[in-house]
C-alpha positions as CSV (number, residue, x, y, z in Angstrom):
1,X,-24.2,97.3,-19.3
2,X,-25.0,95.9,-15.8
3,X,-25.5,92.4,-17.4
4,X,-22.0,92.6,-19.1
5,X,-20.3,93.4,-15.9
6,X,-21.9,90.4,-14.3
7,X,-20.9,88.1,-17.0
8,X,-17.3,89.7,-16.9
9,X,-17.0,89.0,-13.3
10,X,-18.4,85.5,-13.7
11,X,-15.9,84.8,-16.3
12,X,-12.8,86.2,-14.0
13,X,-13.9,83.8,-11.5
14,X,-14.2,80.8,-13.7
15,X,-10.8,81.6,-15.2
16,X,-9.2,82.3,-11.9
17,X,-10.4,79.4,-9.9
18,X,-8.3,76.5,-11.5
19,X,-5.3,78.3,-10.4
20,X,-6.3,78.9,-6.8
21,X,-7.4,75.3,-6.1
22,X,-4.7,73.2,-3.9
23,X,-4.1,69.6,-4.6
24,X,-6.0,67.2,-2.9
25,X,-3.3,64.1,-2.4
26,X,-0.2,62.6,-3.6
27,X,0.5,60.8,-6.8
28,X,1.3,57.1,-6.8
29,X,4.6,57.9,-7.9
30,X,5.5,60.0,-4.9
31,X,4.0,57.5,-2.4
32,X,6.2,54.8,-3.9
33,X,9.2,57.0,-3.7
34,X,8.6,57.9,-0.1
35,X,8.1,54.1,0.9
36,X,11.2,53.2,-0.9
37,X,13.2,55.7,0.9
38,X,11.5,54.9,4.2
39,X,12.3,51.2,3.7
40,X,16.0,51.9,3.0
41,X,16.3,54.1,6.1
42,X,14.7,51.3,8.2
43,X,17.0,48.7,6.6
44,X,20.0,50.9,7.7
45,X,18.9,51.5,10.9
46,X,18.4,47.8,11.7
47,X,21.7,47.0,10.0
48,X,23.4,49.1,12.3
49,X,21.6,47.8,15.4
50,X,22.6,44.4,14.5
51,X,26.2,45.1,14.0
52,X,26.3,46.8,17.5
53,X,24.6,43.8,18.9
54,X,26.9,41.4,17.4
55,X,30.0,43.4,18.5
56,X,28.5,43.5,22.0
57,X,28.0,39.6,22.1
58,X,31.6,39.0,20.8
59,X,32.9,41.4,23.4
60,X,31.0,39.7,26.2
61,X,32.2,36.2,24.8
62,X,35.7,37.4,24.8
63,X,35.5,38.5,28.4
64,X,34.2,35.6,29.6
65,X,36.9,33.6,27.9
66,X,39.5,35.6,29.2
67,X,37.8,35.4,32.8
68,X,37.8,31.5,32.5
69,X,41.5,31.5,31.8
70,X,42.4,33.7,34.6
71,X,40.4,31.8,37.0
72,X,42.0,28.5,36.1
73,X,45.5,30.0,36.1
74,X,45.0,31.9,39.4
75,X,43.6,28.4,40.9
76,X,46.8,26.6,39.8
77,X,49.2,29.4,40.7
78,X,47.7,29.9,44.1
79,X,47.5,26.4,45.4
80,X,49.6,24.0,43.2
81,X,52.8,26.4,43.1
82,X,52.8,25.9,46.9
83,X,52.1,22.3,47.3
84,X,53.5,20.8,50.4
85,X,55.9,17.6,50.4
86,X,53.8,15.7,53.0
87,X,53.5,12.0,53.5
88,X,50.1,10.3,53.8
89,X,51.5,7.6,56.3
90,X,54.2,7.8,58.9
91,X,54.6,3.9,59.0
92,X,57.6,3.0,57.3
93,X,56.1,0.2,55.3
94,X,52.9,2.3,54.4
95,X,54.2,5.7,53.9
96,X,53.0,7.1,50.6
97,X,53.7,10.6,49.4
98,X,50.6,12.9,49.1
99,X,51.6,14.1,45.5
100,X,50.6,11.9,42.9
101,X,50.3,12.8,39.3
102,X,49.0,11.2,36.3
103,X,48.3,12.3,32.7
104,X,44.7,13.2,33.6
105,X,44.6,13.6,37.2
106,X,46.4,15.2,40.1
107,X,46.9,15.2,43.8
108,X,48.5,17.3,46.1
109,X,48.4,19.0,49.4
110,X,48.2,22.9,49.9
111,X,46.8,25.2,52.3
112,X,44.1,27.7,52.3
113,X,44.7,31.1,54.3
114,X,43.3,31.5,57.9
115,X,40.7,33.9,56.4
116,X,39.2,31.1,54.1
117,X,36.1,29.2,55.2
118,X,38.2,25.9,54.9
119,X,41.4,27.0,56.6
120,X,44.3,24.5,57.1
121,X,45.9,21.8,55.0
122,X,43.6,20.6,52.2
123,X,44.0,17.6,50.0
124,X,43.4,18.7,46.2
125,X,42.3,15.9,43.8
126,X,41.8,16.9,40.2
127,X,40.0,14.5,37.8
128,X,38.4,14.8,34.3
129,X,35.1,13.6,34.5
130,X,32.3,13.2,32.1
131,X,28.3,13.7,32.7
132,X,25.6,13.9,30.0
133,X,28.4,13.7,27.5
134,X,30.0,16.8,28.8
135,X,33.5,16.6,30.2
136,X,34.6,18.8,32.9
137,X,37.6,19.3,35.4
138,X,36.5,18.4,39.1
139,X,38.2,19.4,42.0
140,X,37.8,17.5,45.5
141,X,38.9,19.3,48.7
142,X,39.4,17.0,51.7
143,X,40.8,18.4,55.0
144,X,44.2,16.6,56.2
145,X,43.2,17.2,59.8
146,X,39.5,17.2,60.8
147,X,38.1,20.5,62.2
148,X,37.6,18.9,65.8
149,X,38.6,15.6,67.2
150,X,36.0,13.0,66.4
151,X,34.5,14.9,63.3
152,X,34.5,13.5,59.9
153,X,36.5,15.2,57.0
154,X,34.1,17.2,55.0
155,X,34.7,16.9,51.3
156,X,33.8,19.6,48.9
157,X,33.5,19.2,45.2
158,X,33.9,22.1,42.8
159,X,33.8,22.3,39.0
160,X,36.9,24.3,37.7
161,X,35.7,24.3,34.1
162,X,33.1,22.7,31.9
163,X,33.1,21.5,28.2
164,X,36.5,20.3,28.2
165,X,37.7,18.4,25.1
166,X,41.0,17.3,26.2
167,X,43.0,17.8,29.5
168,X,46.6,16.6,30.0
169,X,49.2,17.1,32.5
170,X,52.9,16.6,32.4
171,X,55.8,16.9,35.1
172,X,59.4,18.0,35.2
173,X,61.8,16.9,37.9
174,X,64.4,14.3,38.9
175,X,64.2,11.4,41.6
176,X,66.4,13.3,44.0
177,X,65.2,16.8,43.2
178,X,68.6,18.3,42.6
179,X,70.0,16.5,39.3
180,X,69.0,17.3,36.0
181,X,65.2,16.4,35.2
182,X,63.0,15.3,32.3
183,X,59.5,15.5,31.4
184,X,57.3,12.9,32.1
185,X,53.3,12.1,31.9
186,X,53.2,10.7,35.5
187,X,54.7,11.5,38.7
188,X,53.9,8.4,40.9
189,X,55.5,6.9,44.2
190,X,58.3,9.4,44.4
191,X,59.8,11.1,47.5
192,X,60.1,14.5,45.9
193,X,57.9,17.1,44.2
194,X,58.4,17.9,40.5
195,X,60.0,21.1,39.8
196,X,57.3,22.2,37.0
197,X,53.9,21.0,36.4
198,X,52.5,21.6,32.7
199,X,48.8,22.0,32.1
200,X,47.1,21.7,28.9
201,X,43.4,22.5,28.4
202,X,41.4,22.3,25.3
203,X,37.7,23.5,25.2
204,X,34.8,22.0,22.9
205,X,34.2,25.9,21.7
206,X,37.8,25.7,20.1
207,X,38.9,28.8,22.0
208,X,42.7,28.8,22.3
209,X,44.1,28.4,25.7
210,X,47.8,28.9,26.5
211,X,49.8,26.3,27.9
212,X,50.0,26.7,31.8
213,X,53.3,26.0,33.5
214,X,53.4,26.1,37.2
215,X,56.8,26.5,39.0
216,X,56.6,24.8,42.6
217,X,58.0,26.9,45.2
218,X,59.2,23.8,47.3
219,X,61.4,21.1,45.7
220,X,64.0,18.7,46.7
221,X,64.0,15.6,48.6
222,X,62.6,15.7,52.1
223,X,64.4,14.4,55.2
224,X,61.4,14.5,57.5
225,X,58.8,11.7,56.4
226,X,56.1,13.8,58.6
227,X,56.1,17.3,57.2
228,X,59.5,17.7,55.4
229,X,59.2,21.7,55.3
230,X,62.3,22.5,57.1
231,X,64.8,20.2,55.1
232,X,63.5,21.1,51.6
233,X,65.7,22.7,49.2
234,X,65.0,25.5,46.6
235,X,66.2,24.5,43.2
236,X,66.9,26.5,39.9
237,X,63.9,25.4,37.9
238,X,65.2,27.2,35.0
239,X,68.1,24.7,34.3
240,X,68.1,21.8,32.1
241,X,64.3,22.0,31.0
242,X,65.2,20.3,27.4
């Protein structure tokens, strides 16, 4: 009887043990499914990060383009719009007007405020130059009057904008500064300032730049060959622009 009880106990243990044992690992199918799901999640994560990075880069590039346009526009609006109708030489046989405009270059006189490092009247010279197959608009600043007697006029060169594919200027005005004017590609050897200056800039990147039209505040024929600031007349620059 005791032997039968022992055998019965052994039988119970043997029959119950398969149901109590825990699995020792994952099957191959489970591992493949997990790896597939992990790969999909990683792809989605990196795809989202790439989209965010591209959007950020495009936003930064757009901000840079807008800043360049604003800098160039502010330069022309702040200096060219208040150009002075001055003469280079007072001798009657040699006098020449400081303002000289060509299709791709411009020279005019304007003033920096007293707070600027180069205060006073400055001669601005704009030119389209090329270096290492890259075109750029260069600005040369030359004081009209030296800082002190006996000192040389210290020139300063500044790059206005790089990677320019095309740069063109046009001028609107008339010989007397009063009658109806016309657009022309050159403004040379005249005795008056143009009423308007049109600037077109195209970049190698293909970024669209709007046309810039600067309204000169001082127009009209000057009586005084030296300064000519008191005898200038303001004209309506909005008339006869066709």
